[in-house]
C-alpha positions in Angstrom: 10.3 36.9 -41.7 8.4 36.1 -45.0 8.4 32.5 -46.2 7.9 31.9 -49.9 6.7 28.3 -50.1 6.4 26.1 -53.1 3.8 23.4 -52.3 3.9 20.3 -54.5 1.5 17.3 -54.2 2.8 13.8 -54.7 -0.1 12.3 -56.6 -0.8 15.3 -58.9 -4.4 15.6 -57.4 -3.6 19.3 -57.2 -1.3 21.4 -59.4 0.5 22.9 -56.4 1.0 26.5 -55.6 3.4 29.2 -54.4 2.4 31.1 -51.3 3.9 33.8 -49.1 3.3 33.3 -45.4 4.7 34.5 -42.1 5.4 31.0 -40.7 7.5 28.1 -42.1 5.7 24.9 -43.1 6.5 21.9 -40.9 6.4 18.1 -41.6 3.2 16.7 -40.3 1.3 19.9 -40.7 -2.1 19.7 -42.5 -2.9 22.4 -45.1 -5.9 23.0 -47.4 -5.2 23.4 -51.1 -8.4 23.9 -53.1 -11.1 21.5 -52.0 -8.8 18.9 -50.3 -6.6 18.6 -47.2 -3.0 17.6 -47.5 -0.2 16.6 -45.1 3.3 18.0 -45.4 5.8 15.1 -45.7 9.0 17.0 -46.5 10.3 20.6 -46.3 13.5 21.7 -48.0 15.2 25.1 -48.3 15.3 26.2 -52.0 17.7 29.1 -51.5 19.6 30.5 -48.6 17.7 33.0 -46.5 18.2 36.6 -47.7 17.4 39.3 -45.2 13.8 38.7 -44.1 12.9 36.3 -46.9 13.2 32.4 -46.9 12.5 30.3 -49.9 11.1 26.8 -49.1 9.7 23.7 -50.9 7.1 21.6 -49.2 6.0 18.2 -50.5 2.5 17.1 -49.6 0.3 14.0 -49.8 -3.4 13.9 -49.9 -5.2 12.9 -46.7 -7.6 10.0 -47.2 -11.2 10.0 -46.0 -10.2 7.3 -43.4 -7.5 9.7 -41.9 -10.0 12.6 -41.7 -11.9 10.5 -39.2 
């Protein structure tokens, strides 16, 4: 399965991106976009799955330096 994921950042600290990947994003997962790390806070299906392709939207929030530990 190929997942086309639209990543959007809540505070506009990153312009977002589209990415093809072989695993679905999950709430709570941390990802790196550019120089910063973000946490996925919401995942929604954009279109119904077609064949081996799924189209998803993931909303992310920046991880603060306190959370990085």
